C-alpha positions in Angstrom: -13.8 51.8 33.5 -15.8 48.8 34.7 -18.0 48.9 31.6 -15.0 48.8 29.4 -13.5 45.8 31.3 -16.8 43.9 31.1 -17.2 44.7 27.4 -13.6 43.5 26.7 -14.2 40.4 28.7 -17.4 39.8 26.8 -15.6 40.2 23.4 -12.9 37.8 24.5 -15.4 35.2 25.7 -17.5 35.6 22.5 -14.4 35.1 20.3 -13.4 32.1 22.2 -16.8 30.5 21.9 -17.0 31.3 18.2 -13.6 30.2 17.2 -12.1 28.2 20.1 -13.4 24.9 19.0 -12.8 25.3 15.3 -10.4 22.7 14.0 -7.7 24.2 11.8 -6.4 22.7 8.5 -3.1 22.1 10.3 -4.9 20.0 13.0 -6.5 17.9 10.3 -3.1 17.5 8.6 -1.5 16.2 11.8 -4.3 13.8 12.4 -4.2 12.6 8.8 -0.5 12.0 9.1 -1.1 9.8 12.1 -3.8 7.9 10.3 -1.5 7.5 7.3 1.4 6.1 9.4 -1.0 3.6 11.1 -2.2 2.6 7.6 -5.8 3.9 8.2 -6.1 5.3 4.7 -9.8 5.9 4.8 -9.4 8.1 7.9 -6.4 9.9 6.3 -8.5 10.5 3.2 -11.4 12.0 5.3 -9.0 14.2 7.3 -7.0 15.5 4.3 -10.3 16.1 2.5 -11.3 18.3 5.5 -8.0 20.1 5.3 -8.7 20.8 1.6 -12.2 22.0 2.4 -10.8 24.4 5.0 -7.9 25.6 3.0 -8.5 24.9 -0.7 -5.7 27.1 -1.9 -3.0 24.9 -0.3 -1.5 22.6 -3.0 0.2 20.4 -0.3 -3.2 19.3 1.0 -4.4 18.4 -2.5 -1.3 16.5 -3.1 -1.5 14.5 0.1 -5.2 13.8 -0.6 -4.1 12.5 -4.0 -1.5 10.2 -2.5 -4.0 8.6 -0.2 -6.5 8.3 -3.0 -3.8 6.5 -5.1 -3.0 4.2 -2.1 -6.7 3.3 -2.0 -6.6 2.4 -5.7 -8.7 5.4 -6.8 -6.3 6.4 -9.6 -8.6 8.8 -11.5 -9.5 10.7 -8.3 -5.8 10.8 -7.3 -4.9 12.2 -10.7 -7.6 14.9 -10.3 -6.2 15.8 -6.9 -2.7 16.0 -8.3 -3.9 18.2 -11.2 -5.6 20.6 -8.8 -2.4 20.8 -6.7 -0.5 21.7 -9.9 -3.0 24.4 -10.8 -2.3 26.0 -7.5 1.3 26.6 -8.5 3.1 24.6 -5.8 6.8 25.1 -4.8 9.2 23.5 -7.3 10.0 20.5 -5.0 6.3 19.7 -4.5 5.7 20.2 -8.2 8.4 17.6 -9.0 6.8 15.1 -6.6 3.4 15.7 -8.1 4.6 15.2 -11.6 6.5 12.0 -10.6 3.5 10.6 -8.9 1.3 11.5 -11.8 3.7 9.8 -14.2 3.8 6.7 -12.0 0.0 6.5 -11.8 -0.4 7.1 -15.5 2.2 4.4 -16.4 0.6 1.9 -13.9 -2.8 2.4 -15.5 -1.5 2.0 -19.0 -2.9 5.3 -20.1 
């Protein structure tokens, strides 16, 4: 019985050491939102880029990354991020926002 308990405790400690300090995409998202609200757009870009890297199939992270790229004046990169978000088949509400922001950026750039 003692061997099983020691083994189980070792597994739990090993899992905690391996995964306990890993930052989740949600953590990056929360930190990016704080940076966005404090108008630290470079920090928000870095954090949402990390969220995209950790969860590339989430269209919301691509969209948010695109919004901060647009805010920084990087219109082509923002359009690329919006396009990637659309390719991931977002929910209808998010798709409408992406299309509206894409139209706004395209119109502002005269393209």
